[in-house]
C-alpha positions, 0 to 999 in steps of 0.5 A: 689337514695340511702337510705342516706338522705344527699343531696347536695344543692346550690341556683339558681342565682337571675336571674334564680329565677326572671325568675321563678317568671315570668313563674309562673305568666304566668302559671296562665294565660296560664296553659291550653296551657302548657300541651300536650293534651291527644290525642297527647300523644305517646311513645316518652314521658317517663312513667317509673318505676325504678324496680331495686329491682324486680329480688331479690324480685321475687326470694323470691317468692313474689306475686303481684296483679293487681287492680282487685285483680288478681295475676300477675307479677309486671312488667305486672301490670305496663305495662298494666297500661301504663308504657312504660319504666323500669329504672334499676340500674347497679353496677360494682361488688356488694358484693350481686351480685344484680344489677350486669351485669349478673342480669341486662342482664337477667332482661333486656331481660324480659323488652324487651320481654314485649315490654318496653324500657330499661333505665340504671342508671349506677352508676360506683360504687360497691354500691349506688352512690348519691350526698354524695357517689360516690366511685369508684369500687374496681377494679379501686381503684389504677388506674391512671387517664389516665387508669381510663378514658380508664376503663370508656370507655371500661366498658361503651362499654361492657355495651352498647353492652351487654344490648342495652339500649334505655336510659343510665345515665353516673352516678347517681345523679352526683351533685358533680361528680362521681368516686371520688376522680378523678371525683369530680367536685372540679377537673372539668377538670378531671371530664369532661374528665371522663364524656366524656369518658362514653358518647363517649363509648355510641356514638361509640357503639349505634346509638339510645341510648340516654344519660342522665346526672342526677342531684338530685333536682333543686337547683344548677342544673343550675351551674352543667349543665353549667359546663357540657355544652361541653359534648355530651348528650341528656337529663337532668335528675332531681330527685324530692322528697319533703322530700329532694328537696322542697315542691313547685311544681310551683317552680319545674315546672318553674325551670326545664322548665328554665333548658330545654330551657336554655340548649336546652335539653329534660328533664325528672324527673328521680326519684320521689315517694310519700307515700300512708300511713305513716304506715309500714309493717315490722320492717325496719325503713322507710325513710319517716314517718312524715307529716312534710316531705310531701306537705300539698295538698297531704295527705299520702293516696292512693288518695293523692299518685295518685294525686301527681303522676298525677301532676308530670306527667302533669309537666313532659310533659309540653311544650316545652321540658319536656319529662316524668317521672320515679317513683322510688321504685314502686315494693319495698314492704315489701317482707320479711314479717312483722317481717323483719328488713332487708326488705323495708324502702320504702314500704309506697311509693311503688305502691303496698299496704301492701297486694301487690295489685296495688294502684290507682296511677298506673293510672298515667302511662296510655296512656289515 
């Protein structure tokens, strides 16, 4: 996820759309059989939140409150609600020092101390990486392709050994590849070599860490996962935001189920979010602020946010291969005060309200 709204989109093939219609039709008759019963849920299903901003927010003395209005750390509040995994981005050498290896290592220790699983989103960049931006780290700027492959392997090795993640993404929203220009999908042979280098480093240094390949949206996902079919990885990760990826949850459900079955991979909704209001709490422009960006069935209210996330959870746990979800920006409140112009463009999509109190949507993390 990044603040840029440009997203790469291409259409599914006709055969995939045809299969989607069949599955949607079947869902009407057998929906009760498509979801894992509550009594069968366990921690093999991912109930995650991306809390990458939290170290910086906590460093400024921000106080969060639980549903009862009691002061508590944000991660504790979400863990007590049922969150079992924390997703964290990792940048190579960011100018701000936030999301660098040192900060993430300290944060990872706190995550594990809470008994939570660690999911790393490795951007292989000094800043945001998404379908429109995949710029290589400055330190790798002039490397030849063979040396670049070695750098990917060595860096990933260092990350895995230092942080011991439970899940790791080799790149973030890599629709058009990563570490441009060498790793752009327009240069498929080199892209696959670079992707394989990252995956091999994980396999060589961990018996347990599961590898995720992450694509933004479902349009074009079939072509992408066909391209990477020779890569050794474990889970398909898909971002889904109504503002960028569509407003048809039936199509989301059928599309990701097709991907999971076709490529025989577990699939996780790696990023999603929804607003509890269209209002704002600082002077930083919000990413989402218009009703046309929403799904009509889910109003921008605390109840609407909760209903949306509960629906996403049901979709993300549907049989046979879907295995959970992650909520992006759960903690990203307007933490610098109402006058801030460099605060949060996401405060109306956080899982805490404008008084920093937990919202009802956190119930979607529940084990019950």
